[in-house]
VOLO-624267 format. One record per residue (C-alpha): residue in three letters; x negated, y negated, z. Coordinates in Angstrom, 2 decimals. Layout:
BEGIN
   residu      east     north        up
      ALA         X         Y         Z
...
This chain:
BEGIN
   residu      east     north        up
      MET    -15.28      9.05    -58.99
      THR    -12.44      6.95    -57.80
      GLU    -13.55      3.28    -56.67
      HIS    -12.51      2.13    -53.31
      PRO    -10.56     -1.11    -53.11
      THR    -12.83     -3.96    -53.86
      GLN    -11.14     -6.11    -51.17
      ASP    -10.99     -4.83    -47.46
      TRP     -7.43     -4.15    -46.47
      ARG     -7.98     -5.40    -43.11
      ILE     -8.96     -8.95    -44.36
      ARG     -5.96     -8.99    -46.53
      TYR     -3.52     -7.95    -44.03
      ALA     -4.85    -10.35    -41.50
      ILE     -4.77    -13.38    -43.84
      ALA     -1.31    -12.43    -45.43
      GLY      0.14    -12.07    -41.80
      VAL     -1.06    -15.23    -40.25
      ALA     -0.58    -17.28    -43.50
      VAL      3.13    -16.17    -43.70
      SER      3.87    -16.73    -39.75
      SER      2.03    -20.16    -40.09
      LEU      3.99    -21.37    -43.12
      LEU      7.53    -20.21    -41.81
      ALA      6.87    -21.52    -38.29
      ALA      5.81    -24.85    -39.91
      SER      9.21    -25.00    -41.58
      PHE     11.17    -24.11    -38.54
      ILE      9.30    -25.60    -35.29
      PRO     10.91    -28.61    -33.88
      SER      9.04    -31.53    -32.28
      ALA      9.03    -31.61    -28.52
      ALA     11.44    -34.67    -28.94
      ALA     13.87    -32.49    -30.68
      ALA     14.22    -30.00    -27.90
      ALA     17.55    -29.45    -26.35
      PRO     18.64    -32.90    -24.73
      ASN     19.85    -31.34    -21.53
      ALA     16.69    -29.10    -20.61
      PRO     15.39    -29.27    -17.21
      ALA     12.81    -32.15    -16.33
      GLN      9.74    -31.82    -18.12
      LEU      6.09    -31.70    -16.85
      ALA      4.20    -35.09    -16.38
      SER      1.29    -35.33    -18.63
      GLY     -1.82    -33.56    -17.50
      ALA     -0.10    -31.51    -14.77
      SER     -0.99    -27.98    -14.38
      THR      1.77    -25.18    -15.00
      SER     -0.47    -22.25    -13.56
      SER     -0.49    -21.20     -9.89
      PRO     -3.40    -18.96     -8.67
      ALA     -3.16    -15.52     -7.25
      ALA      0.61    -15.41     -8.09
      THR      1.77    -11.83     -8.80
      VAL      4.46    -10.75    -11.32
      GLU      6.03     -8.36     -9.38
      GLU      6.85    -10.44     -6.22
      GLY     10.47    -11.68     -6.23
      SER     11.25     -9.93     -9.50
      ILE     14.47     -7.70    -10.27
      GLU     15.08     -5.25    -12.81
      LEU     16.05     -6.41    -16.18
      PRO     19.82     -6.98    -16.84
      GLU     21.48     -4.14    -18.69
      GLY     20.52     -4.07    -22.48
      LEU     17.31     -6.10    -22.33
      GLN     14.20     -4.71    -23.88
      PRO     10.73     -5.66    -22.17
      ALA      7.83     -7.01    -24.20
      HIS      5.39     -5.62    -21.78
      ASP      5.10     -3.42    -18.74
      SER      5.23     -6.13    -16.09
      VAL      8.07     -8.41    -17.08
      PHE      8.87    -10.82    -14.22
      TRP     12.64    -11.51    -13.78
      ALA     13.43    -13.97    -10.95
      ASP     15.79    -12.85     -8.21
      ASP     18.43    -15.40     -8.74
      GLU     21.82    -15.87    -10.35
      ALA     20.78    -17.50    -13.44
      CYS     18.25    -14.67    -14.60
      ALA     20.79    -11.93    -13.40
      SER     23.46    -13.38    -15.65
      PHE     21.27    -13.63    -18.81
      SER     22.01    -11.84    -21.98
      PHE     21.62    -12.76    -25.73
      ALA     25.35    -12.88    -25.98
      SER     25.64    -15.48    -23.33
      ILE     23.30    -17.86    -25.10
      ASP     25.31    -21.08    -26.10
      GLY     23.82    -21.49    -29.43
      PRO     23.24    -19.81    -32.78
      TYR     20.73    -17.15    -31.48
      THR     22.41    -13.57    -31.15
      ASN     19.78    -10.84    -31.88
      ALA     20.13     -8.66    -28.75
      SER     17.24     -6.44    -29.74
      SER     14.43     -9.17    -29.07
      PRO     11.88     -8.18    -26.51
      VAL     11.95    -10.40    -23.47
      LEU      8.79    -11.84    -21.79
      GLY     10.01    -13.11    -18.53
      CYS     12.66    -15.35    -16.61
      VAL     11.86    -17.83    -13.99
      ASP     12.93    -21.38    -12.89
      GLY     15.93    -21.42    -15.33
      TYR     13.93    -20.54    -18.39
      VAL     13.84    -17.12    -20.26
      ALA     11.18    -16.41    -22.94
      PHE     11.49    -13.85    -25.58
      LEU     10.36    -13.04    -29.10
      ASN     12.53    -13.85    -32.03
      LYS     12.84    -10.28    -33.18
      SER     10.54     -7.25    -32.54
      GLU      7.48     -6.61    -34.45
      GLU      8.78     -3.41    -35.54
      TYR     11.58     -5.25    -37.41
      TYR      9.32     -7.65    -38.80
      VAL      6.93     -5.28    -40.69
      GLN      9.85     -3.51    -42.27
      LEU     10.54     -6.56    -44.38
      SER      9.03     -7.33    -47.65
      GLU      7.68    -10.85    -48.20
      ASP     10.93    -11.96    -50.19
      GLU     13.00    -10.83    -47.32
      ILE     11.26    -12.57    -44.55
      ASP     13.95    -15.22    -42.95
      GLY     11.91    -16.40    -40.08
      ASP      8.90    -16.18    -37.93
      TYR      9.23    -13.30    -35.70
      THR      5.68    -13.47    -34.02
      ARG      6.23    -16.61    -31.70
      VAL      8.03    -16.95    -28.54
      MET     11.39    -18.65    -28.05
      PHE     13.13    -19.97    -25.03
      ALA     16.56    -20.34    -23.46
      TYR     17.22    -22.46    -20.40
      HIS     20.22    -22.35    -17.81
      ASP     21.75    -25.67    -17.12
      GLY     23.61    -24.53    -14.06
      ASP     26.55    -23.29    -15.83
      ALA     25.36    -21.42    -19.09
      TRP     22.31    -20.53    -21.17
      THR     21.45    -22.63    -24.03
      LEU     18.70    -22.11    -26.82
      HIS     15.82    -24.36    -26.17
      GLY     15.45    -25.92    -29.58
      ASP     14.99    -23.67    -32.40
      TYR     11.35    -22.32    -32.80
      ALA      8.66    -23.07    -30.18
      ASN      5.20    -23.22    -31.46
      VAL      4.07    -20.64    -28.83
      TRP      2.19    -17.40    -29.12
      THR      1.88    -14.51    -26.75
      TYR     -1.30    -13.93    -25.10
      PRO     -2.35    -10.95    -27.11
      PHE     -1.73    -12.68    -30.35
      LEU     -3.20    -16.01    -29.05
      ARG     -6.55    -14.16    -28.44
      THR     -6.61    -13.31    -32.17
      LEU     -6.48    -16.86    -33.22
      THR     -8.88    -18.42    -30.69
      ASN    -12.45    -18.11    -29.24
      ALA    -11.33    -19.61    -25.85
      THR    -11.98    -17.31    -23.01
      GLY    -11.00    -17.43    -19.18
      PRO     -9.58    -20.82    -17.96
      ALA     -9.96    -22.32    -21.34
      LEU     -7.46    -19.57    -22.64
      GLU     -5.06    -20.30    -19.98
      GLN     -5.29    -24.07    -20.86
      GLU     -4.44    -23.31    -24.34
      MET     -1.33    -21.44    -23.32
      GLU     -0.34    -24.31    -20.94
      ASP     -0.94    -26.78    -23.98
      GLN      1.41    -24.60    -25.98
      LEU      4.25    -24.84    -23.45
      LEU      3.73    -28.46    -22.84
      ASN      4.02    -29.16    -26.49
      ALA      7.27    -27.19    -26.60
      GLY      8.67    -29.04    -23.73
      ILE      8.41    -26.18    -21.19
      TRP      7.28    -26.38    -17.67
      VAL      7.57    -23.66    -14.88
      PRO      5.17    -23.67    -11.80
      ASN      3.70    -20.15    -12.77
      MET      3.62    -20.06    -16.58
      ASN      2.43    -16.38    -16.60
      GLN      5.75    -15.18    -14.88
      LEU      7.44    -16.71    -17.88
      VAL      5.29    -15.80    -20.72
      GLY      3.60    -12.46    -19.59
      PRO      0.18    -11.63    -18.24
      ASN     -3.02    -12.96    -19.97
      THR     -4.22     -9.59    -21.01
      ALA     -5.60     -8.52    -24.49
      LEU     -2.92     -5.55    -24.99
      TRP      0.72     -5.10    -23.88
      THR      0.86     -1.45    -23.79
      SER      2.20      1.04    -21.22
      ASN     -0.17      2.53    -18.89
      GLU      2.21      5.41    -18.16
      PRO      1.30      8.86    -19.55
      ALA      3.26     10.22    -22.34
      ASP      6.26     12.60    -21.73
      SER      5.29     14.51    -24.84
      TRP      3.20     14.57    -27.97
      SER      3.99     15.91    -31.46
      ARG      2.10     16.34    -34.71
      GLN      3.74     14.15    -37.60
      ASP      2.67     13.35    -41.06
      LEU      1.72      9.82    -41.72
      PRO      4.19      8.96    -44.66
      GLY      1.89      6.28    -46.37
      GLN     -1.09      8.45    -46.32
      PRO     -0.37     11.90    -48.15
      GLY     -2.17     14.84    -46.53
      VAL     -2.83     13.08    -43.27
      SER     -1.26     14.08    -39.94
      ALA     -1.97     13.22    -36.32
      GLU     -0.47     13.86    -32.78
      ILE      1.98     10.86    -31.92
      ARG      3.17      9.99    -28.60
      ASP      6.93     10.29    -28.02
      ASP      7.10      6.61    -27.56
      TRP      5.02      5.68    -30.68
      THR      6.77      4.99    -34.03
      ILE      5.19      4.94    -37.50
      TYR      6.32      2.00    -39.52
      LYS      5.58      1.79    -43.25
      ASN      3.99     -1.49    -44.05
      LEU      5.69     -3.19    -46.77
      TRP      3.97     -6.38    -46.95
      SER      1.49     -5.58    -49.64
      ASP      0.14     -2.60    -51.56
      GLY     -2.88     -0.70    -50.36
      THR     -2.40     -1.40    -46.61
      PRO     -2.06      1.32    -44.20
      ASP      1.07      2.30    -42.21
      MET      1.25      0.98    -38.53
      ILE      1.70      3.35    -35.45
      MET      3.23      0.95    -32.75
      ASP      3.89      1.72    -29.23
      ARG      7.23      0.80    -27.48
      PHE      6.03     -2.83    -27.15
      GLY      5.38     -3.38    -30.58
      ASN      2.28     -5.35    -30.62
      TYR     -0.33     -2.51    -29.98
      HIS     -0.82     -0.44    -33.07
      LEU     -3.13      2.01    -34.77
      SER     -3.63      2.74    -38.40
      VAL     -5.26      5.21    -40.87
      PHE     -6.31      4.19    -44.25
      HIS     -7.22      7.25    -46.37
      ILE     -8.01      7.64    -50.24
      ASP     -8.71     10.58    -52.57
      SER    -12.30      9.74    -53.67
      SER    -15.79     10.35    -52.80
      VAL    -17.91      7.74    -50.90
      GLU    -21.22      6.13    -51.66
      THR    -23.10      5.17    -48.64
      PRO    -24.95      1.94    -49.32
      SER    -28.81      2.02    -48.83
      GLU    -28.93     -1.41    -47.23
      CYS    -26.75     -3.93    -45.59
      ASN    -24.52     -5.53    -48.02
      GLY    -21.28     -5.91    -45.69
      PRO    -20.17     -8.53    -43.12
      THR    -22.50    -10.40    -40.96
      GLY    -22.83    -10.15    -37.21
      THR    -23.81     -7.42    -34.77
      TYR    -22.00     -4.71    -32.86
      ARG    -22.33     -2.97    -29.54
      ILE    -20.65      0.24    -28.56
      VAL    -18.75     -0.25    -25.23
      LYS    -17.15      3.24    -25.05
      SER    -17.14      6.31    -27.18
      ALA    -15.90      9.90    -27.26
      GLY    -17.08     12.73    -29.40
      LEU    -14.47     14.40    -32.07
      GLU    -14.39     17.63    -34.08
      LEU    -13.93     15.42    -37.32
      THR    -16.89     15.39    -39.57
      SER    -18.45     13.21    -42.21
      ASN    -21.24     14.30    -44.42
      GLY    -21.48     17.26    -42.05
      GLU    -21.91     15.22    -39.07
      LYS    -19.29     15.14    -36.16
      LEU    -17.72     11.76    -35.77
      LYS    -16.94      9.81    -32.52
      VAL    -14.21      7.14    -31.78
      ALA    -15.75      4.00    -30.37
      LEU    -14.67      0.77    -28.75
      ILE    -17.10     -1.86    -30.05
      ALA    -17.74     -5.45    -29.36
      ILE    -18.52     -7.58    -32.45
      THR    -20.42    -10.86    -32.15
      ASP    -20.70    -13.24    -35.24
      GLY    -22.20    -16.50    -34.16
      ALA    -19.69    -17.98    -31.73
      SER    -16.97    -15.44    -32.74
      LYS    -16.37    -12.47    -30.53
      SER    -13.83     -9.57    -30.97
      HIS    -13.44     -5.93    -30.50
      ARG    -12.40     -3.15    -32.78
      VAL    -11.73      0.86    -32.32
      VAL    -13.61      2.59    -35.24
      LEU    -14.71      6.16    -36.12
      LEU    -18.45      6.30    -36.30
      PRO    -21.15      8.93    -37.03
      GLY    -22.28     10.72    -33.94
      SER    -25.68      9.47    -34.65
      ALA    -24.83      5.89    -34.69
      THR    -26.94      3.66    -32.42
      LYS    -25.71      1.97    -29.32
      SER    -26.07     -1.43    -31.12
      GLY    -26.97     -2.85    -34.57
      GLU    -25.93     -4.81    -37.41
      LEU    -22.39     -4.75    -38.20
      CYS    -22.75     -4.31    -42.07
      VAL    -24.17     -0.65    -41.52
      LEU    -20.83      0.37    -40.22
      ASP    -18.62     -1.30    -42.76
      GLY    -17.35      0.76    -45.64
      TRP    -15.77      4.31    -45.86
      LEU    -16.47      7.40    -44.23
      ASN    -16.52     10.68    -46.39
      ILE    -14.16     12.92    -44.57
      ASP    -15.68     16.43    -45.63
      GLY    -13.75     17.95    -48.38
      HIS    -10.85     15.38    -48.05
      GLY    -11.68     11.97    -49.57
      SER    -12.73      8.96    -47.67
      MET    -11.21      7.09    -44.78
      ASP    -11.62      3.39    -43.58
      PRO    -13.40      3.71    -40.23
      THR    -11.20      1.19    -38.40
      ILE     -8.09      2.42    -36.60
      MET     -7.49     -0.60    -34.46
      SER     -8.68     -4.30    -34.89
      GLY     -7.86     -7.65    -33.93
      VAL     -8.50     -7.34    -30.15
      ARG    -10.40     -9.60    -27.92
      PHE    -11.34     -8.63    -24.43
      ASP    -12.60    -11.65    -22.16
      SER    -14.62     -9.92    -19.49
      LYS    -16.50     -6.84    -18.45
      LYS    -13.48     -6.31    -15.85
      GLU    -10.96     -6.23    -18.81
      LEU    -13.18     -3.86    -20.84
      ASN    -13.68     -1.65    -17.79
      SER     -9.86     -1.69    -17.32
      ILE     -9.05     -0.65    -20.87
      THR    -11.69      2.00    -21.02
      LYS    -10.38      3.55    -17.83
      SER     -6.74      3.40    -19.12
      VAL     -4.08      5.58    -20.45
      ALA     -4.19      3.59    -23.43
      TRP     -7.86      4.29    -24.18
      GLN     -7.07      8.30    -23.52
      ASP     -4.18      7.97    -25.89
      ILE     -6.66      6.44    -28.62
      VAL     -8.93      9.17    -28.27
      ARG     -6.44     11.91    -28.52
      PHE     -4.85     10.39    -31.54
      ALA     -8.42     10.04    -33.31
      GLY     -9.25     13.54    -32.27
      SER     -5.91     14.93    -33.72
      LEU     -6.50     13.42    -37.27
      ARG     -6.14     16.27    -39.83
      PHE     -6.71     15.94    -43.67
      SER     -5.57     18.47    -46.25
């Protein structure tokens, strides 16, 4: 019998990604005092950057030609400054026109340094910057200028993977990030995007096609026309990632050609799980049909969510350790049950929203389409 990897790829992947990002960011992030000297007036200490009940759509125009959105509801103010923005117009060293934009309002534009699709293609010795944080440019009345070099600001989806704050506390963390970067706008979410767990399109796909997963020999699945499979080069033994058009939403499959031993008692991670939503599949493990499920995980004060494959007989809730491990895909080796991790929803309203969304329907279709040969 071939042994399974002794260290969970999910743990290695998360630690490596966050560690690399943090180290690189520490090297490049300027202090607030080092921000561009002619930037607009800054916010007085303790003031609020958020305005209640503001909508992203109101007062917004279509993105200028050539810009790529980072999410489905990018706010682009209807003014001359935002209409004139392009990466080529920035008065500074930044020229990457492929970067996704988050928003433009009140003389500021927010964007990601490079797309995550670009980032995951680099080996560790090729990484030349931090591509996960938000950068800013400002308009001084005549031209756009890069606001500092690297701002210590995360997007909402990524910020949720780094903190246990919820609701107003999470909004406060975003506000603090912006203040530390020397940024103030009356409605911060118009600039940095909506406070949601996932930035993924809620539009149905135009088409689906069956594709082989290049890093997983003998495994194929149906892929949306706006999804792309990227080979993960960060470390050996990690799965390829399937990303949607916004990059930060991804599914993965990790399959190995070996048998599986089901532990007779809990010997995995601590914590408990609860199934939020599930759907039955034709895929089987040990002769039992599987289901794909969104599960809520609680471990002390820590809360998160995953999408996993479970035996159809799995209970509604229980100890997380009984779910950890490998599924024996009948006649086709073993599979890590996690196909999406690192998601944190803050309320029942958000959970209801995702489970009724096109994104959940797509996850179910993807999981149900998995084929092993």
